[in-house]
C-alpha positions in Angstrom: -2.7 -19.5 -19.7 -2.3 -16.2 -18.0 -5.4 -14.7 -19.8 -7.5 -17.5 -18.4 -6.6 -16.7 -14.8 -9.2 -15.2 -12.4 -7.3 -11.9 -12.4 -7.8 -11.4 -16.2 -11.5 -12.3 -15.9 -11.9 -9.8 -13.1 -9.8 -7.1 -14.8 -11.9 -7.4 -18.0 -15.0 -6.3 -16.0 -13.1 -3.1 -15.0 -12.0 -2.1 -18.5 -15.2 -0.5 -19.7 -16.0 2.1 -17.0 -16.8 5.7 -17.5 -16.4 8.4 -14.9 -18.6 10.8 -16.8 -22.0 10.0 -15.2 -20.4 10.6 -11.8 -18.6 13.7 -12.9 -21.9 15.2 -14.1 -23.4 15.0 -10.6 -20.4 15.6 -8.4 -21.0 19.0 -6.8 -17.6 19.9 -5.5 -14.7 21.6 -7.3 -12.9 19.0 -9.3 -9.3 18.8 -10.6 -8.7 16.8 -13.8 -5.1 15.9 -14.7 -3.9 14.3 -17.9 -0.6 13.6 -19.5 -0.3 16.0 -22.5 1.3 13.3 -24.6 -1.1 10.4 -23.8 -1.2 8.1 -26.8 -4.0 5.9 -25.5 -6.6 8.7 -24.9 -5.7 12.1 -26.3 -5.7 14.8 -23.7 -7.9 17.2 -25.7 -10.6 14.5 -26.1 -10.5 13.9 -22.3 -10.7 17.6 -21.6 -13.7 18.0 -23.9 -15.5 15.1 -22.3 -14.7 16.5 -18.8 -15.9 20.0 -19.6 -19.1 18.7 -21.2 -19.9 16.5 -18.2 -19.3 19.3 -15.8 -21.0 22.1 -17.8 -24.5 22.0 -16.3 -23.0 22.3 -12.8 -21.2 25.6 -13.6 -18.6 25.3 -10.9 -15.9 28.0 -11.6 -13.4 26.2 -9.3 -13.1 23.2 -11.6 -9.6 22.9 -13.1 -8.0 21.0 -15.9 -4.2 20.4 -15.8 -2.0 18.9 -18.5 1.4 17.5 -17.6 3.8 18.3 -20.4 5.8 15.2 -21.6 3.6 12.8 -19.6 1.6 10.0 -21.2 -1.2 7.7 -19.9 
């Protein structure tokens, strides 16, 4: 079946990845963009995680942008 193919086995290893550890150490201004109507990962939840990960760096140039009407 398709789920037994090499592609699905490889893809499964990419599904549980978090950018937060990297975001917490990245020392350049960062732009985070989300669809405001994301049904998979609510935009507010993503923003809160981004802001928390970046808080210790205190980079005033960081920006969060929501695209109205856009989903995941």
